[in-house]
LUMMAR-202692 format. One record per atom (N, C-alpha, C, O): residue in one letter; x, y, z. Coordinates in steps of 0.001 Angstrom, whole numbers, padded with zeros to 6 digits, always signed. Layout:
% residues N
AXYZ/...
//
This chain:
% residues 274
M+006905-016992+007075/M+008206-017138+006445/M+008039-017779+005091/M+007270-018730+004952/T+008745-017280+004078/T+008616-017801+002732/T+009356-019097+002601/T+010090-019499+003504/G+009159-019787+001424/G+009839-021047+001191/G+011327-020872+001119/G+012073-021723+001602/A+011799-019746+000504/A+013238-019524+000445/A+013824-019335+001823/A+014923-019808+002114/G+013058-018613+002705/G+013548-018432+004073/G+013622-019735+004812/G+014573-019971+005557/L+012620-020607+004622/L+012648-021907+005280/L+013807-022743+004767/L+014461-023438+005544/A+014078-022683+003427/A+015173-023470+002874/A+016511-023001+003417/A+017368-023816+003757/S+016696-021663+003501/S+017963-021166+004022/S+018133-021504+005486/S+019237-021813+005932/T+017042-021447+006240/T+017132-021815+007657/T+017483-023278+007810/T+018300-023640+008657/G+016868-024125+006992/G+017199-025550+007059/G+018628-025806+006685/G+019280-026659+007287/A+019147-025076+005682/A+020544-025277+005295/A+021480-024877+006420/A+022477-025554+006673/L+021162-023773+007100/L+022004-023362+008221/L+021957-024386+009341/L+022978-024716+009944/A+020749-024887+009612/A+020633-025876+010683/A+021386-027143+010329/A+022014-027743+011202/Q+021341-027581+009035/Q+022042-028801+008628/Q+023549-028601+008723/Q+024271-029501+009150/G+024033-027400+008319/G+025463-027146+008416/G+025931-027096+009842/G+027044-027520+010153/A+025078-026572+010728/A+025473-026491+012127/A+025556-027872+012748/A+026468-028147+013528/S+024598-028760+012405/S+024579-030081+013026/S+025691-030965+012513/S+026042-031939+013178/S+026270-030665+011339/S+027321-031511+010779/S+028690-030931+010993/S+029644-031420+010388/S+028847-029909+011823/S+030137-029251+012000/S+030799-029757+013263/S+030590-029197+014339/G+031595-030808+013148/G+032420-031259+014252/G+031631-031813+015385/G+030465-032171+015221/G+032244-031893+016540/G+031628-032480+017736/G+031156-031437+018686/G+031412-031540+019885/N+030468-030420+018198/N+030016-029347+019059/N+028563-029493+019440/N+027934-028508+019825/A+028006-030688+019348/A+026633-030999+019796/A+025621-030087+019120/A+024737-029534+019774/G+025759-029931+017775/G+024779-029166+017034/G+025086-027691+016920/G+024358-026984+016224/W+026120-027189+017562/W+026473-025772+017478/W+027662-025613+016552/W+028610-026397+016600/F+027607-024595+015710/F+028701-024336+014778/F+029560-023228+015350/F+029064-022135+015626/V+030851-023499+015530/V+031792-022525+016065/V+032843-022278+014994/V+033546-023218+014621/P+032988-021042+014474/P+034025-020798+013473/P+035405-021102+014026/P+035644-021058+015233/K+036312-021416+013093/K+037662-021769+013531/K+038327-020609+014238/K+039072-020815+015196/T+038073-019389+013782/T+038723-018237+014421/T+038190-017986+015815/T+038851-017339+016626/A+036971-018502+016109/A+036381-018277+017426/A+036546-019453+018357/A+036140-019386+019518/Q+037155-020567+017853/Q+037320-021725+018713/Q+038398-021441+019754/Q+039420-020838+019426/P+038193-021860+020992/P+039212-021621+022029/P+040451-022469+021762/P+040386-023567+021209/A+041582-021905+022179/A+042836-022644+022010/A+042830-023915+022846/A+042282-023967+023947/A+043459-024932+022282/A+043498-026222+022987/A+044284-026090+024285/A+045362-025495+024315/A+043733-026650+025349/A+044405-026596+026657/A+045637-027480+026632/A+045613-028544+026013/P+046713-027069+027286/P+047923-027903+027318/P+047662-029230+028017/P+046935-029310+029007/A+048260-030229+027484/A+048093-031576+028050/A+048680-031641+029449/A+049790-031172+029700/V+047906-032234+030358/V+048343-032387+031745/V+048734-033844+031960/V+047967-034742+031612/P+049892-034091+032517/P+050277-035496+032783/P+049208-036187+033611/P+048580-035583+034480/R+049012-037485+033317/R+047966-038248+033987/R+048169-038255+035486/R+047200-038240+036245/A+049419-038279+035921/A+049665-038353+037371/A+049358-037043+038063/A+049045-037027+039254/A+049444-035913+037312/A+049227-034612+037949/A+047767-034208+038010/A+047442-033223+038674/R+046861-034935+037339/R+045446-034584+037355/R+044830-034907+038712/R+045057-035991+039250/P+044037-033962+039283/P+043448-034242+040602/P+042371-035303+040498/P+041697-035421+039475/A+042216-036054+041535/A+041195-037105+041580/A+039833-036466+041740/A+039721-035466+042449/P+038776-037000+041106/P+037444-036420+041252/P+036947-036497+042686/P+037210-037462+043404/V+036225-035460+043084/V+035702-035397+044454/V+034361-036116+044487/V+033466-035767+043718/P+034196-037103+045349/P+032921-037827+045406/P+031798-036933+045919/P+031997-036159+046855/L+030616-037038+045306/L+029450-036254+045722/L+028741-036930+046875/L+028668-038158+046914/P+028212-036156+047824/P+027482-036765+048954/P+026166-037342+048462/P+025574-036806+047525/P+025701-038411+049067/P+024431-039024+048658/P+023258-038098+048933/P+023284-037285+049856/A+022237-038241+048113/A+021034-037429+048303/A+020370-037783+049624/A+020350-038939+050045/A+019834-036764+050260/A+019232-036958+051589/A+017775-037323+051426/A+016904-036454+051414/D+017510-038631+051298/D+016146-039170+051295/D+015254-038555+050214/D+014039-038454+050383/N+015867-038150+049112/N+015112-037613+047970/N+014232-036414+048339/N+013180-036200+047737/E+014672-035634+049334/E+013879-034479+049756/E+013852-033410+048669/E+012825-032767+048451/D+015016-033217+047968/D+015054-032195+046925/D+014129-032551+045777/D+013425-031686+045256/A+014120-033827+045372/A+013261-034238+044273/A+011792-034077+044629/A+010978-033693+043789/Q+011455-034379+045902/Q+010064-034240+046318/Q+009644-032772+046401/Q+008495-032436+046113/S+010595-031880+046803/S+010245-030464+046920/S+009995-029829+045561/S+009267-028840+045470/Q+010597-030387+044483/Q+010388-029838+043152/Q+009111-030341+042505/Q+008702-029788+041483/T+008474-031340+043037/T+007221-031852+042477/T+006069-030961+042921/T+005870-030772+044120/P+005299-030405+041971/P+004202-029511+042374/P+003145-030276+043151/P+002832-031420+042820/P+002606-029662+044161/P+001579-030363+044961/P+000260-030439+044210/P-000036-029585+043376/V-000509-031433+044499/V-001843-031605+043935/V-002837-030917+044868/V-003082-031375+045984/L-003411-029797+044384/L-004303-029012+045227/L-005741-029487+045058/L-006149-029809+043943/P-006498-029537+046110/P-007906-029970+045997/P-008730-028907+045289/P-008486-027714+045469/M-009685-029317+044500/M-010568-028422+043773/M-011983-028545+044319/M-012407-029637+044695/P-012720-027432+044367/P-014108-027516+044851/P-014959-028307+043867/P-014632-028374+042682/P-016021-028892+044333/P-016869-029681+043435/P-017535-028804+042382/P-017885-027654+042645/V-017703-029356+041199/V-018356-028642+040109/V-019862-028710+040302/V-020399-029809+040438/P-020566-027583+040318/P-022020-027640+040533/P-022711-028291+039337/P-022295-028116+038192/A-023740-029022+039613/A-024500-029688+038554/A-025365-028670+037828/A-026022-027843+038460/S-025364-028729+036507/S-026166-027816+035699/S-027535-028427+035459/S-027626-029549+034960/P-028588-027724+035797/P-029927-028297+035589/P-030256-028387+034102/P-029672-027682+033278/D-031178-029244+033783/D-031617-029397+032402/D-032297-028117+031919/D-033037-027466+032657/I-032028-027781+030675/I-032624-026596+030071/I-033864-027014+029292/I-033803-027937+028480/P-034977-026349+029528/P-036193-026728+028782/P-036011-026494+027287/P-035278-025597+026871/R-036669-027291+026512/R-036562-027200+025072/R-037102-025855+024596/R-038199-025437+024966/G-036305-025197+023772/G-036710-023906+023254/G-037251-024001+021841/G-037512-025088+021326/V-037411-022851+021233/V-037935-022776+019874/V-036830-023133+018893/V-035717-022617+018983/T-037135-023996+017981/T-036160-024389+016963/T-035897-023217+016030/T-036843-022627+015509/P-034634-022865+015806/P-034350-021723+014931/P-034762-022020+013499/P-034810-023180+013089/P-035056-020980+012745/P-035480-021203+011355/P-034320-021729+010515/P-033151-021579+010871/V-034664-022331+009425/V-033649-022803+008487/V-032947-021593+007883/V-033616-020712+007342/P-031632-021524+007958/P-030944-020322+007465/P-031058-020184+005953/P-030835-021131+005199/V-031412-018977+005540/V-031390-018590+004130/V-030343-017483+004022/V-030580-016354+004451/I-029201-017808+003455/I-027998-016984+003586/I-027816-016090+002364/I-028058-016495+001227/G-027386-014870+002634/G-026957-013945+001600/G-025607-013369+001970/G-025184-013469+003121/V-024928-012768+001009/V-023619-012160+001261/V-023626-010735+000718/V-024362-010410-000214/I-022797-009901+001318/I-022691-008506+000896/I-021276-008022+001131/I-020620-008441+002085/S-020806-007143+000266/S-019515-006489+000433/S-019777-005026+000767/S-020082-004223-000114/V-019654-004692+002043/V-019897-003314+002467/V-018873-002349+001861/V-019262-001259+001442/P-017573-002699+001795/P-016638-001768+001132/P-017024-001450-000304/P-016869-000312-000748/E-017528-002447-001041/E-017947-002178-002418/E-019182-001294-002449/E-019310-000438-003325/V-020088-001492-001506/V-021261-000612-001428/V-020823+000828-001186/V-021373+001753-001785/M-019842+001024-000317/M-019356+002370-000048/M-018681+002974-001274/M-018791+004177-001511/R-017990+002158-002047/R-017369+002669-003276/R-018418+003071-004306/R-018207+004017-005064/L-019537+002370-004344/L-020603+002667-005290/L-021555+003753-004791/L-022378+004251-005558/S-021451+004121-003522/S-022375+005084-002935/S-022040+006494-003418/S-020906+006953-003280/S-023029+007172-003982/S-022822+008561-004412/S-022640+009484-003210/S-021908+010471-003289/A-023305+009167-002097/A-023143+009978-000889/A-021725+009860-000337/A-021138+010857+000085/A-021177+008654-000338/A-019806+008462+000133/A-018813+009147-000798/A-017822+009709-000334/Q-019063+009108-002095/Q-018187+009794-003044/Q-018231+011304-002838/Q-017207+011980-002936/Q-019414+011827-002556/Q-019551+013256-002288/Q-018755+013653-001046/Q-018024+014643-001061/A-018901+012876+000027/A-018193+013197+001269/A-016686+013120+001077/A-015949+013966+001584/E-016230+012120+000356/E-014797+011985+000135/E-014257+013152-000683/E-013157+013636-000417/K-015014+013606-001667/K-014566+014726-002495/K-014456+016016-001685/K-013454+016726-001760/V-015498+016306-000915/V-015513+017548-000134/V-014451+017520+000958/V-013669+018461+001098/L-014427+016441+001725/L-013502+016372+002850/L-012064+016168+002382/L-011126+016623+003036/G-011890+015480+001244/G-010546+015345+000692/G-009970+016690+000295/G-008779+016933+000489/A-010797+017570-000258/A-010325+018914-000610/A-009933+019697+000643/A-008966+020458+000622/R-010678+019513+001728/R-010325+020210+002977/R-009016+019671+003547/R-008207+020432+004078/R-008807+018368+003439/R-007541+017808+003925/R-006363+018332+003106/R-005309+018650+003657/D-006545+018418+001800/D-005470+018937+000950/D-005161+020393+001287/D-003997+020791+001328/E-006200+021180+001526/E-005980+022577+001884/E-005241+022695+003218/E-004356+023536+003375/L-005614+021842+004176/L-004921+021850+005465/L-003454+021476+005298/L-002587+022079+005930/A-003168+020494+004459/A-001783+020083+004241/A-000979+021210+003583/A+000179+021429+003939/R-001579+021922+002630/R-000873+023043+001986/R-000596+024160+002984/R+000497+024726+002999/D-001573+024475+003807/D-001369+025537+004804/D-000292+025148+005803/D+000509+025989+006212/A-000267+023878+006199/A+000747+023432+007160/A+002135+023516+006551/A+003075+023954+007214/Q+002280+023104+005298/Q+003584+023191+004637/Q+004032+024643+004483/Q+005207+024957+004674/K+003096+025526+004138/K+003434+026945+003993/K+003879+027546+005323/K+004837+028317+005379/E+003175+027184+006389/E+003535+027713+007707/E+004886+027175+008166/E+005684+027915+008741/Q+005145+025908+007918/Q+006442+025345+008296/Q+007579+025999+007532/Q+008654+026222+008089/A+007353+026308+006262/A+008378+027030+005491/A+008625+028408+006096/A+009766+028869+006131/G+007566+029073+006574/G+007734+030362+007232/G+008541+030246+008513/G+009341+031129+008826/W+008338+029158+009262/W+009142+028953+010472/W+010622+028820+010127/W+011479+029417+010777/R+010906+028032+009100/R+012318+027833+008722/R+012945+029139+008248/R+014088+029435+008595/D+012215+029918+007463/D+012757+031198+006990/D+013029+032132+008154/D+014063+032799+008188/E+012118+032184+009100/E+012305+033069+010252/E+013491+032617+011104/E+014246+033446+011611/Q+013649+031315+011258/Q+014770+030805+012035/Q+016103+031093+011345/Q+017070+031482+011999/Q+016154+030902+010029/Q+017381+031198+009289/Q+017702+032689+009320/Q+018867+033072+009432/K+016689+033520+009222/K+016898+034963+009284/K+017441+035376+010644/K+018317+036235+010738/L+016922+034766+011683/L+017392+035077+013028/L+018838+034640+013216/L+019625+035358+013831/Q+019194+033476+012694/Q+020575+033012+012795/Q+021533+033930+012045/Q+022654+034162+012497/A+021093+034457+010895/A+021968+035336+010117/A+022147+036698+010795/A+023207+037309+010665/E+021136+037181+011511/E+021204+038496+012146/E+021622+038424+013604/E+021720+039455+014270/A+021871+037223+014110/A+022168+037084+015544/A+023421+037831+015951/A+023488+038364+017058/K+024425+037882+015071/K+025692+038534+015445/K+025538+040043+015615/K+026371+040672+016267/N+024488+040637+015041/N+024272+042075+015153/N+023199+042426+016178/N+022816+043589+016297/L+022704+041421+016928/L+021645+041656+017896/L+022143+041378+019308/L+023047+040572+019526/A+021532+042065+020248/A+021842+041794+021655/A+021157+040496+022085/A+020232+040008+021436/S+021646+039961+023199/S+021117+038674+023660/S+019637+038763+023997/S+018883+037830+023721/D+019203+039898+024604/D+017786+040018+024942/D+016918+040137+023697/D+015780+039668+023688/Q+017453+040770+022630/Q+016714+040848+021377/Q+016568+039467+020735/Q+015516+039138+020186/I+017629+038666+020808/I+017578+037308+020257/I+016547+036472+021009/I+015754+035758+020396/Q+016560+036563+022328/Q+015613+035798+023124/Q+014173+036234+022850/Q+013265+035404+022806/Q+013974+037526+022670/Q+012631+038024+022392/Q+012108+037488+021063/Q+010952+037075+020975/R+012946+037490+020033/R+012519+036979+018731/R+012329+035460+018754/R+011461+034932+018059/E+013133+034765+019544/E+012948+033326+019678/E+011629+033005+020357/E+010945+032053+019982/R+011270+033809+021368/R+009994+033587+022050/R+008819+033844+021101/R+007837+033102+021109/R+008924+034895+020285/R+007859+035171+019324/R+007709+034030+018320/R+006594+033645+017968/L+008832+033497+017867/L+008781+032381+016919/L+008185+031142+017575/L+007399+030419+016961/Q+008566+030902+018832/Q+008023+029746+019530/Q+006516+029887+019736/Q+005773+028920+019567/Q+006068+031069+020095/Q+004631+031295+020273/Q+003886+031133+018947/Q+002764+030629+018913/R+004518+031561+017870/R+003902+031398+016542/R+003755+029924+016193/R+002726+029500+015666/V+004790+029148+016490/V+004741+027715+016201/V+003653+027036+017031/V+002869+026248+016503/I+003605+027338+018322/I+002614+026719+019202/I+001200+027071+018765/I+000324+026206+018737/S+000970+028348+018420/S-000364+028776+017998/S-000775+028102+016685/S-001921+027680+016528/A+000172+028006+015743/A-000146+027383+014453/A-000434+025893+014623/A-001361+025364+014010/Q+000353+025222+015448/Q+000116+023802+015677/Q-001240+023565+016322/Q-001936+022611+015977/R-001614+024421+017249/R-002925+024292+017878/R-004036+024474+016842/R-005030+023748+016850/D-003855+025444+015958/D-004849+025692+014928/D-004954+024520+013958/D-006056+024139+013563/F-003811+023944+013570/F-003832+022824+012641/F-004491+021594+013278/F-005253+020885+012621/R-004197+021349+014544/R-004833+020219+015228/R-006341+020407+015303/R-007100+019456+015118/N-006771+021625+015571/N-008201+021885+015669/N-008878+021725+014310/N-009968+021159+014222/R-008241+022217+013261/R-008806+022070+011914/R-008869+020591+011507/R-009837+020151+010888/N-007843+019843+011856/N-007851+018414+011534/N-008962+017695+012307/N-009624+016812+011760/R-009168+018066+013568/R-010253+017458+014345/R-011600+017743+013707/R-012447+016853+013625/I-011809+018966+013255/I-013086+019339+012650/I-013327+018538+011374/I-014450+018106+011114/I-012282+018339+010582/I-012427+017537+009359/I-012775+016099+009706/I-013654+015505+009082/Q-012093+015534+010697/Q-012371+014152+011085/Q-013798+013994+011614/Q-014472+013011+011304/E-014250+014950+012401/E-015603+014856+012943/E-016649+015074+011851/E-017710+014451+011884/A-016369+015940+010895/A-017289+016110+009771/A-017381+014822+008962/A-018456+014453+008490/A-016250+014141+008802/A-016270+012853+008104/A-017088+011831+008873/A-017799+011025+008274/Q-016992+011859+010203/Q-017770+010919+011013/Q-019263+011215+010918/Q-020083+010297+010901/V-019614+012497+010856/V-021019+012860+010696/V-021561+012299+009381/V-022664+011754+009338/S-020784+012437+008324/S-021207+011929+007020/S-021308+010414+007033/S-022272+009845+006521/L-020311+009762+007618/L-020302+008304+007646/L-021455+007751+008471/L-022050+006737+008108/N-021769+008406+009568/N-022871+007924+010406/N-024192+007937+009643/N-025013+007034+009808/Q-024402+008949+008814/Q-025641+009009+008037/Q-025727+007837+007052/Q-026787+007235+006881/I-024605+007527+006414/I-024599+006425+005448/I-024791+005091+006155/I-025571+004253+005703/E-024087+004893+007258/E-024190+003622+007972/E-025603+003396+008512/E-026113+002277+008456/R-026226+004431+009024/R-027574+004296+009570/R-028563+003885+008485/R-029416+003026+008712/E-028451+004491+007316/E-029342+004133+006218/E-029007+002766+005648/E-029894+002028+005220/L-027709+002429+005645/L-027282+001152+005066/L-027832-000028+005853/L-028214-001037+005261/V-027877+000079+007163/V-028410-001011+007989/V-029866-001278+007647/V-030276-002432+007521/Q-030643-000222+007497/Q-032054-000405+007159/Q-032228-001026+005775/Q-033077-001897+005585/I-031432-000582+004817/I-031575-001085+003450/I-031158-002555+003369/I-031780-003333+002646/I-030126-002935+004094/I-029720-004352+004085/I-030850-005222+004620/I-031125-006292+004077/R-031504-004764+005685/R-032641-005525+006221/R-033765-005633+005190/R-034360-006695+005011/Q-034044-004517+004519/Q-035137-004523+003551/Q-034834-005437+002365/Q-035687-006218+001942/V-033630-005337+001836/V-033269-006164+000688/V-033252-007637+001080/V-033743-008478+000327/A-032699-007959+002237/A-032666-009351+002688/A-034081-009888+002878/A-034364-011022+002490/A-034972-009096+003465/A-036344-009545+003673/A-037068-009754+002344/A-037862-010685+002206/S-036795-008891+001374/S-037445-009041+000074/S-036999-010301-000652/S-037707-010797-001528/R-035825-010824-000292/R-035315-012045-000928/R-035458-013259-000023/R-034951-014335-000340/G-036153-013091+001113/G-036374-014211+002020/G-035145-014649+002772/G-035080-015789+003233/M-034153-013766+002913/M-032909-014099+003613/M-033044-013729+005079/M-033578-012675+005424/N-032550-014615+005936/N-032551-014323+007365/N-031144-014295+007952/N-030982-014176+009166/L-030125-014402+007099/L-028735-014351+007555/L-027892-013782+006420/L-027829-014356+005333/V-027238-012637+006683/V-026396-011987+005684/V-024977-011916+006237/V-024751-011394+007329/L-024029-012442+005478/L-022632-012492+005879/L-021797-011532+005034/L-022165-011178+003914/H-020669-011123+005599/H-019734-010309+004830/H-019072-011177+003756/H-018560-012258+004048/R-019088-010702+002545/R-018542-011490+001443/R-017046-011740+001615/R-016538-012774+001181/E-016337-010804+002243/E-014894-010957+002428/E-014555-012096+003386/E-013415-012559+003409/Q-015515-012550+004169/Q-015273-013630+005124/Q-015828-014969+004654/Q-015807-015947+005402/V-016318-015018+003433/V-016891-016244+002889/V-015949-016775+001816/V-015542-016038+000918/A-015604-018058+001913/A-014681-018648+000950/A-015345-018889-000395/A-014684-018769-001427/L-016629-019226-000420/L-017309-019558-001659/L-018777-019169-001536/L-019423-019439-000524/S-019291-018531-002584/S-020714-018198-002639/S-021115-018050-004095/S-020286-017710-004939/Q-022379-018304-004391/Q-022891-018160-005734/Q-023380-016738-005973/Q-023667-015993-005035/D-023468-016383-007241/D-023857-015020-007577/D-025255-014684-007068/D-025516-013539-006699/G-026141-015643-007043/G-027491-015373-006602/G-027616-015012-005140/G-028648-014489-004719/L-026572-015285-004346/L-026607-014964-002923/L-026109-013556-002627/L-026310-013056-001520/D-025464-012906-003593/D-024836-011600-003368/D-025858-010481-003573/D-026462-010362-004639/I-026039-009668-002537/I-026996-008557-002608/I-026285-007207-002653/I-026914-006176-002410/T-024993-007192-002956/T-024225-005952-002923/T-024771-004918-003901/T-025019-003776-003516/S-024960-005301-005148/S-025421-004352-006166/S-026806-003817-005842/S-027064-002623-005998/Q-027700-004693-005390/Q-029058-004260-005077/Q-029065-003283-003909/Q-029804-002299-003922/V-028249-003552-002910/V-028172-002641-001762/V-027586-001299-002181/V-028074-000254-001751/A-026546-001312-003013/A-025935-000062-003458/A-026922+000768-004276/A-026998+001984-004104/D-027675+000123-005162/D-028665+000861-005961/D-029736+001484-005076/D-030114+002640-005271/Q-030221+000722-004108/Q-031254+001249-003209/Q-030701+002376-002340/Q-031405+003348-002066/L-029456+002255-001907/L-028842+003306-001091/L-028724+004607-001877/L-028964+005682-001326/N-028362+004527-003148/N-028243+005737-003958/N-029604+006375-004230/N-029697+007589-004411/K-030660+005560-004258/K-031996+006126-004439/K-032474+006835-003176/K-033028+007932-003238/V-032256+006199-002043/V-032749+006755-000782/V-031855+007878-000269/V-032349+008874+000260/L-030542+007719-000423/L-029590+008675+000142/L-028561+009061-000920/L-027421+008600-000862/P-028937+009888-001880/P-027972+010274-002913/P-026884+011208-002413/P-025819+011301-003025/S-027139+011904-001303/S-026151+012818-000734/S-026349+012868+000777/S-027368+012416+001298/V-025364+013421+001468/V-025430+013528+002925/V-025146+014963+003331/V-024582+015748+002569/F-025549+015282+004546/F-025231+016587+005119/F-023792+016578+005598/F-023387+015680+006336/I-023012+017577+005181/I-021626+017739+005607/I-021506+019106+006261/I-021785+020107+005601/P-021108+019200+007517/P-020949+020511+008137/P-019985+021381+007340/P-019008+020890+006775/A-020270+022663+007303/A-019422+023588+006561/A-018014+023625+007163/A-017793+023217+008303/A-017072+024128+006361/A-015669+024111+006785/A-015443+024953+008030/A-014552+024651+008825/N-016240+026014+008215/N-016059+026889+009375/N-017002+026553+010517/N-017186+027356+011432/V-017602+025368+010469/V-018543+024937+011506/V-017922+023806+012307/V-017444+022822+011742/D-017932+023951+013618/D-017420+022918+014505/D-018534+021896+014755/D-019564+022255+015326/P-018358+020639+014345/P-019420+019645+014549/P-019808+019461+016007/P-020974+019201+016306/E-018849+019592+016922/E-019181+019427+018336/E-020136+020529+018793/E-021124+020248+019472/Q-019850+021774+018428/Q-020735+022873+018809/Q-022078+022765+018096/Q-023115+023125+018652/L-022052+022269+016866/L-023296+022090+016138/L-024176+021045+016824/L-025392+021213+016918/A-023555+019973+017298/A-024323+018939+017996/A-024866+019459+019321/A-026001+019155+019688/K-024060+020246+020045/K-024523+020786+021320/K-025660+021785+021134/K-026504+021943+022016/S-025680+022455+019988/S-026733+023445+019761/S-028075+022810+019454/S-029098+023493+019479/G-028092+021506+019163/G-029331+020811+018872/G-029851+021047+017472/G-031010+020743+017188/T-029019+021583+016585/T-029459+021869+015211/T-028801+020945+014201/T-028809+021232+013004/M-028235+019846+014663/M-027627+018894+013729/M-028729+018233+012909/M-029595+017570+013480/P-028721+018394+011586/P-029782+017808+010771/P-029623+016306+010647/P-028554+015753+010906/T-030698+015662+010250/T-030680+014224+010014/T-030917+013974+008541/T-031233+014893+007784/T-030764+012728+008141/T-030992+012397+006736/T-032445+012603+006337/T-032742+012790+005157/A-033349+012571+007301/A-034766+012795+007010/A-035157+014258+007137/A-036332+014601+007003/D-034174+015130+007395/D-034453+016541+007621/D-033704+017357+006577/D-032853+018178+006918/A-034017+017133+005318/A-033248+017758+004237/A-033437+019265+004199/A-032542+019982+003752/E-034594+019768+004663/E-034849+021200+004574/E-033966+021993+005523/E-033605+023133+005229/R-033618+021402+006653/R-032807+022125+007626/R-031336+022038+007312/R-030553+022794+007886/A-030920+021148+006423/A-029499+020947+006154/A-028818+022204+005633/A-027757+022555+006148/P-029383+022926+004610/P-028688+024125+004152/P-028602+025198+005218/P-027577+025868+005345/A-029672+025368+005990/A-029644+026391+007035/A-028642+026045+008116/A-027917+026914+008601/A-028600+024771+008495/A-027662+024373+009543/A-026239+024472+009051/A-025336+024797+009823/A-026021+024193+007755/A-024659+024283+007230/A-024160+025712+007262/A-022965+025952+007431/A-025072+026668+007098/A-024668+028065+007103/A-024802+028711+008470/A-024577+029913+008610/A-025167+027928+009484/A-025348+028482+010820/A-024035+029028+011344/A-022981+028452+011076/P-024074+030132+012092/P-022841+030754+012575/P-022259+030032+013772/P-022125+030614+014849/V-021914+028780+013591/V-021243+028017+014644/V-019781+027913+014232/V-019385+026945+013582/V-019003+028877+014595/V-017632+028999+014105/V-016730+028063+014895/V-016881+027902+016106/A-015801+027458+014195/A-014852+026563+014858/A-013969+027372+015794/A-013466+028437+015435/S-013791+026852+016993/S-012964+027520+017993/S-011648+026804+018140/S-011547+025605+017882/H-010627+027550+018561/H-009310+026964+018794/H-009320+026192+020097/H-010031+026519+021046/R-008479+025129+020100/R-008353+024348+021329/R-006923+024379+021783/R-006587+023783+022806/
//
């Protein structure tokens, strides 16, 4: 809550506590109940005396019982272990490394174009659905009921088939993106270890989780440069290739298998509808 919200809440609370004898509650005048007519003192009924409590049984029944607990087992002494090394800390920003990665930029460009194409096709198909529905509504008065139902069924089948196709295409794009990302992440882990070892670091933290660090502790630029040297690009399955079928076929290339990447990308593993 912001300071203005706290101030307004406090003002409301102060106004409520100072409004009449309503014990801290503010009741508008229009909502206050009408005053009850005065009853003569002689006509008021006498209060009914309450019976005495029966040996405080109710109070005792509301007190939670104290349940016995089993004994806590004694923990044996732990033998002295190896003293951990003195931490030599480094920091890294993985999001910045991904922004500087040429392989990540390549994947985003290729897959972003596929997403845009999918969005255009979906919009075009939806416009076709609306046109067909409007056309059917305009011609309904000149058609028999069975003809109307037949055209409605065809339109419904068209919609269902198109939606299935769009979902399948979107899945293929997402899985292709995961294939690309996995290659970058696998190489990035190795490079972070190598860079940290070359600088004598045995603990690397995410820079976004560190409140303060000196420039000499940051290995982001060095890791990004090494990543671009080792992995300037990644294998991206072709648009008409289903990554799941490609993986099942056993021909999914690796970052160390650059020669098979073009052949596998052109392999006739056509995306199937789901």
